[in-house]
N, C-alpha and C positions, 0 to 999 in steps of 0.2 A: 257793251263789250269793252273790256280793258285792252289797251294796246300794250306792246312789250315794254315800252318806256314807262308807262304808268304803273304796270305791275312791278317792274324793277324798282321804281321809286318807293313804292309801298314797302317792299322787302328791305330796302336800304334803311328806311326809317325804323322798321321793326328790329332789324339786326343791330342798328346803332343803339337803340334803347336797351336791347338785351345785353349788349357788350358793356354799356354803361352800368347797368344793374350788376353784371357779373363782377366788374372791378370794384364797385362800391361795397359789395358783399364780401369781398375777399378778406378784408380785415376782421370779419365777424364769423369766420368759419369755426364751427364748434364740433369737430369730429370727436367721437368717443367710441373707439373700437377696442374691445378687450383683447382681440387677437393681435393687435399691434404690439403687445407686450413681448411676443415671442420672435425669435429669429432677428431679422433686421427691420421688422415692422410690416405693415400692410404694403403689398406691392401696388404701386401706382400704375394706372393704365400706361403701358409703354409703347403704344401705337398712336398714330394721329387719328383725328376724328373720322377722316375718310375711311381708313382701314377698319376702325372699330364698328362702323355701320355695317360691315360685312363679316361680323364675328371675330374680327381681328386678324384676318389673313394678311400676310405681309411678306413671307419668304419669297414667293414668286411674283410679287406685285411690282409693276413699273409701267405706269400709263401716262404718256406725255399729254393726253387729252384731258387729264385731270390735274391741274396745277397744285400739287401738294408733295411734300417731301416724305419719303418712306423713312421713318425713324429707326426701323429695325434692321434692314438689310442695306448696308452701304453700297453694294454693287449697283443698286438702282440709280445712284447718283450719276452714273455714266450716261444716263438717258436724258439728263437735263438739257433743255434747249433754250430756256429763258431763266431770268432771275426770279426766284420765288421767295416771298416773305410769308412765313407760316406761323400762325398763333392759334393756340387752342386752350379752352377752359372747360371745367365741369362743374355741375351742381349735383352732388350726391345726397340722396335721401336714404338714410340707413335705419332699418328697424331691427332691433334685437329682441329675441324672444327666448326665454328659457324653456327647455323641454321638461324641466322638473318642477316648475312653478308657474303661476299665471302672470308673472311680471313681464312687462314690455318696456322697451326704451326706444327713443327716436332721436336722431341727430341729423342736422343739415350741414353739409360741408361745401364750401365754394373754393375751388383751387384753380390755379393756372397750370395747365398740363405741360405745355412746351412753348418755346420760342425758338424758331429755327429759320435760318437764311441759307439759300443754296443758289449757285449760279454756274453756268458752263465756263470752262477755261480752255476750250479745244483750240489748239494751234491750227493754222490754215492748212499746213501739210497733212496733219492728222485728219482734218475734216474732209480733205480732198479724197482720202482713201475710204471714206464712209465710216470713220471711227469718231468717237466723242469722249469727252472727259469733263467731269463735274466735281464740285466741291461744296461742302456745307459746314456750318458751325451753328452752335446754339446752346441752350440751357434747358434742363428739364429735371423734375423730381423723379426719383426711382422708388423710394419707399417713404412711408410716413409712420411716425410713432406718436400717438395721441390718445390717451385714455385716462379716465378718472373713475375708480370703482371703490365703493364703500361696502365693507362686510361687517355685519354685526353678529356676534355669537357669544355664547355663555360657556365659560369653563366649568367643568363638573365640580360642584361644591365650593366654587371660589367666587369669581366675579365675572362681569360681562366685559367684553373687549370690543372696541370699535377700531377697525383697521382700514386705512385709506391708502389705496394703491394709485400712484400717479406716474405718468410717463409722457415724454414728448421728444421730438427730434425727427430724424429721418436722414436719408441718403439722397444726394443730388449729383448731377453730372454736368460739367461744362465740356462740350465735345467739339471736335473737328473731324470731318471725314472726307474721303474722296473715292470716286469710282470711275473706272475706265471701261468703255465698251468698244470691243474690237470685233467687228462683224456681228455675229450672233452671240458672242460670249462677253459677259460682263463680270468684273471682279472689283472688290473694293475693301476698304478698311477704314475704321474710325477709332479715334483714341481721344484722350483728354484726361481731365482730373475729376476724380470722384471724391466727394467730401460730405461730412455730416456730423451729427451728434446723436447720442442716446443718453437720455436723462431719466433715471428711475428713482423713486422714493417710496418707502413703506413707513407710514406713520401709525403707531399703535397707541391708543388711548384707553387705559383701564377705566371702567365705570363702577364706582362704589359710592353708596350714600353716606358713609361715615369716614372712610379713609381716603386721603388725597394721594394719588400716585403720580410720579413723573410720567410724562409722555415720552415715547422713544421714536427716533427717526433713523432709518438706515437709507442712505442715498448714495448714488453713484452718478458721475457725469463722465462720459467717454466721448472724446473727439477723435475723428479718424479722417484719413485722406490718403490718396495715392493714385497712380495711373491705372487706366483700364485700356483694353484692346478688344475690338470687335472685328470679325472678318466675315465676308459674304461673297457669294457668287450666284450668277444667273445664266441660263442658256435658253435662247429662243429657237423654237422649231416652227418655221413658217408652214402654214397649211393652206388649203384652198379658200377662196373667197375672202381674202384679207384676214383670215383667222391666224392667231398665234398661240401656240402652247409654250408657256414659259415655266421652266423648272428653276427652283431656287433653294439655296441653303445658306444659313448663317450661324455663327457661333459667337457667344460672348464668353471670352476666356476667363478662367479663374482669376480673381483679384486678391492680392495680398496688400491690404491697406494698413498703413502705420496708425497705431492707436495710442492715445494718451488719456489716462483715467485718474479721476479723483474719487476717493471713497471716504465716507464719514459715518460713524455711528455715535449718536449723541442723545442726550435728554434735552427737552425743549419745552417752551410754552409759547402761546400766541400773544402778540401785542394787540392793541386796539384796532389796528388796521387789518388784522388777520394774518400778518406776517410772522415768520418763525424767529424766535429769540432763543439762541442756544443757552443752555444752563451748564451742562458738563459734557465734554467731549471724551468718549470712551476710546475710540480709535480714529486715526486720521491718516490717510495716505494721499499724497499729492504727486501728480505727474508720473504715475506708474506706466511704463512703456510696454507695449505688446503689439499684437497683430489681429486684425479682423480679416478672416478668410471668407470671401464671397464666392459661392460656387459657380461653376461654368454652366451655361445654358445653351441648348442647341435647338435648331428648328429646320424643318424641311417642308417644302410644299410646292404647289403649282397654281397657275392661273391659265384659263382658256379664254381668249378674247376674240370677238368678232366686231362687226360694225355696231351692233346693238347690245350685246350681252358680254358679261364677264362672270365666269365661275371660278371658284378656287377653293383650296383646302390646305391646311397646315397641320403638322404635328409638332408640339413643343415638348422638350424634356429638360428638366433642371436637376442637377445632382446635389441636392441639399444635404445629403449625408456627409459631405465634406465641409459643411459650414462649421466655423468655430470662432470664438472670441477669447483672446488670451489663452489659446491652446485648449479651451474647454468646449466640448461638444454640447449641442443643445438637443436634449431628447425629445423636445416638442416639435422638431422639424423632420421632414422626410422628403425623399425624392418625389417629384411630381411630374405628371404629364398633362397635356391639354390638347384636345382635338378641336380644330376650328374649321368652319365651312361658311361660305357666303357667296352672294351674287349681286350683280349690279345691272340695271336696265337703263338704256339710253335710246329714246324713241326717234330722235332726229336723224335725218339723212343729209347729204350734201345739197339736196334740193329743198329742204324745209325752209319756208320763209321765216324771217325774224319775228313776224307778228305772232307766231305760235310759240309763245314763251315756254309753256309747260312741257313742250317736246324737248326743250334743251335742259331740263332738270334731270339729274341722274338719281335714280331710286335704288336703294340698297337694303339688303337684309342678310341675316346670318345667325349663327349660334356657336356656342363653345361648350365643351364638357371635359371635365378632368377631375383630379383629386387635389384638394387643398394642400399646400406645402406645410401647413401647420397641422400637427396631429397631437391632440391633447390626451384623449382617452381611446379613441378609435378613429379610423380613417373617415374623412368627411368629403362628400362631393362638392365641387365648385362648378357651377353651370349658369348659363344665361342665354337669352335671345336678344338680338339687336336689330335696330332699324336705323335708316339714315337717308339723307338726300343732299345733293349738291346743287345750290341755287346760284346761277351766274348773276352777278350784280352789275356787270358792265352792259351797256346798251348793245343789243345784238344787231350788228350792221351787215354781217356777212353770213356765209353758210356755216353749218354746224361744225365742220372740221377746220375751217380757216380761222374762226374767231378764237378758238382755244389756243392757237399758237401765237396770238398777238396779246396785247395788253388786256388782262382779264382779272377780275376780282370774283372769287367764288366763296359763298357762304356754305360751309359744310356743317350739317347738323347730325346729331346722333341721339338715339334713345335706347337704353339698355335696362333690362330687368334681369337681375341675377340673384343667386343665393349661394350661401356657404353652409353646408350642413343640411340635415333633414330631420324628420320626426324620430328617426331611429338613432340620431346622434345623442350621446349622453352629455351634451353641453349646450351652449347657447347657439341658436340658429340665427344667422344674419342674412337679411334680404336687402338688396340695394336697387334703387331706382336712380339711374344716372342720366342726366340731360347734358349733352356735350355740344359745344359750338366751336367751330374752327373757321378762321378767316385766312384765306390764301390769296395773295396778290401776286400776279404773274406779269412781268414786264421785261422788255428787252433793254435792261440796264447793263452797263459795262461792256456793251457790244458796239463796235463801229458800224455805222451805216454805210453800205456800199452803193455807189451810183454807177449806172451803165452809161 
């Protein structure tokens, strides 16, 4: 029989190896999603690994017994009791299948999902009244653009054409947020700087056995940046037997990001290294100024928590009809909604001995369903099921509820199977298998120790 210490040591070694592999693979990510061509790209998972294990519920989530930072609702920061260092990463395995041909494509992507630090800053007078105040800051990706698609076709009675579509870039956020809890009501706000790029190119190569044609390239590079603001609120309703019903809402307000774009249309050839060598520039525009309008998103939900269970559900809505780049609407995007639901089970009680390690593991599951914000020919569903678990890596010396409030390291894991589109979609169906790992370190840093 394994002791708690030996089990923890094994998990530490496994998690350390996994994290090392995650970081080593980061530079070899080869994402290739054709859907990232539209809008502002593929939406990156915008919740931490803990919440993702429960289908992504976060509007009403705030659990001091699970040291992790809610990335979605800043109101939850008012419940921070310790300093938390939160890091998450994903390995995505994507499979693309055309509904009109037998072709299949596969890509493996390794990314860092977020890096966040949070800590309480509650003054003594505020704490004496039962209120609290927290703050956090960090960095995370919001969207990703990365695709490379080759199309071969023949023009009627003329020649064949080979067209190469390429794109990369994405949107990221550097954020700082704060939340205040006064009795049963919490409210918060986060802001920061959103920045990124979108780079697109379309290279056309005519194919002819006797005539040599010039190759053409149409490319654009857009750089953008600006401030963003998110608001959130939560309200606790205390019930019998230590149960709490928590209601939550949050909104990511519409963003007006400043943009700067370079455009070029040229003929070119390839050098010996595969690089582009320009022959003749047809048109060139440098530094054209404009605006990228990112739509507002809204979410509302709840969680019900007792000593062993947590249940919750969210409904998300994003108003993509307002999206525009340089004043131009994108007909391939649409308003979208997502319904999320999930649960968590924790077996331990305040009398569970530390030797029963697996009673201290938190088990999670959930699902989500909605419509994709990208609409090419017809509306496509976006859905998935999720699983997860939280493994304490710190030696368990005290009871279940005491040790979570002290120095603790938790390995949060997640597994998701999702899909965009179905057999009725008149385009490519994309399925995703995502492995997520998050490391949350909980400690009483920046807090003075009191002696009686």
